[in-house]
N, C-alpha and C positions, 0 to 999 in steps of 0.2 A: 623254552627253547631252551638249547642245553649246547653245554660248552665242548666244542671241538678241543681235543685234547693235544693235536700236535703244533695248531698254528695261533691254538688260543680264540679260535672263530665263533661268535655264534650260528649256530643254527638249530634247523627245526625239527624235531623230536618227529619218528617217523610212525604210521598211522600204525605199527606191528607192534613199537616197543611198550605202551602201553593203553587198554581200554578206554575210548572219549568219554565224555563226560556229559551225561544228563543236562540240554539247556533248560533255563526255565522256560516256563512259558511264557506270552507277547503281554500279557497284565502284568505277570511278576515281574517282569523286564522293566514297563515303566513303574512301579510301586518302586521298583530298587532305586530308578536313575532320580524320580520324584526325594528323594531318601540322601541320595548323591548329591543334589543341589543343594536342600537348604543344610546338611552338612557343611557344605563349602560356600553359605551365606553367613552360617555364626562364625564363621574366620573370619569375616571380612572386618575389618577396620575401617572405621568416619573419621576422616582428619578433622582437628579441631581450625577452630573457624579462624586462626592466628595462621594454622599450613593451609587452607584453602585460600586464602588472602593472596598467601606466597607464593603457591602454586601455580593459580590464576594470571599472577603478577609476569611469571618466568613464563606461561603460555603466549601473555599477549604482547612480549618483550622480545618472543622469540617470533613468532609473526608480523612485528614490526621491521626486523630483521631482516629477515627475509622477503617482505614487500621491498623495499629497501635497495634489497642484491635485486628484486626481479626486475624494479624499475630502470634501477642503473643500465642493468643491462641491455633492456630494451631500448635505455637510448643510447648506448654505444651499439647498437647491432642496426638502426636507423641512420645514424652518422655513419657509420661505417657503410650500410649500401646507397645514401649518399655519396659518398667519397669514390664510391666505385660506380656509379650505375650514373650515378650524379642525372639532377634534376629535369625531369622536360620539359616542355620551351610554352605548353601551354597552361601549366600550374602554376 
C-alpha cells in the first residue's frame, strides 16, 4: 500500500513499480501460522480467582437483566394484542 500524495488516500502499488516477492511454500506457511499462534498464546493473561468471580457475576447479572427485559416486553405485547384483537369467544 502506498499513500497518495494529493489527497492522502491509501492505494495499492502498481505491479510495475516493484517486483513481486516470492511466497513461501504451503508447509512453510503452516509452520509460520503455528508459530504465530503460540506467540499470541504467550500474550494471554489468565484472570485471578477474584477477577473470574467478578466477571462471572457481571455476565450473570447482565443475563438476568436482559431476561427481565424480554419477559416484560413479552407481557406488554401479549396485553397489547389482547386489547387490539380481543379474546376469541371459544377461549
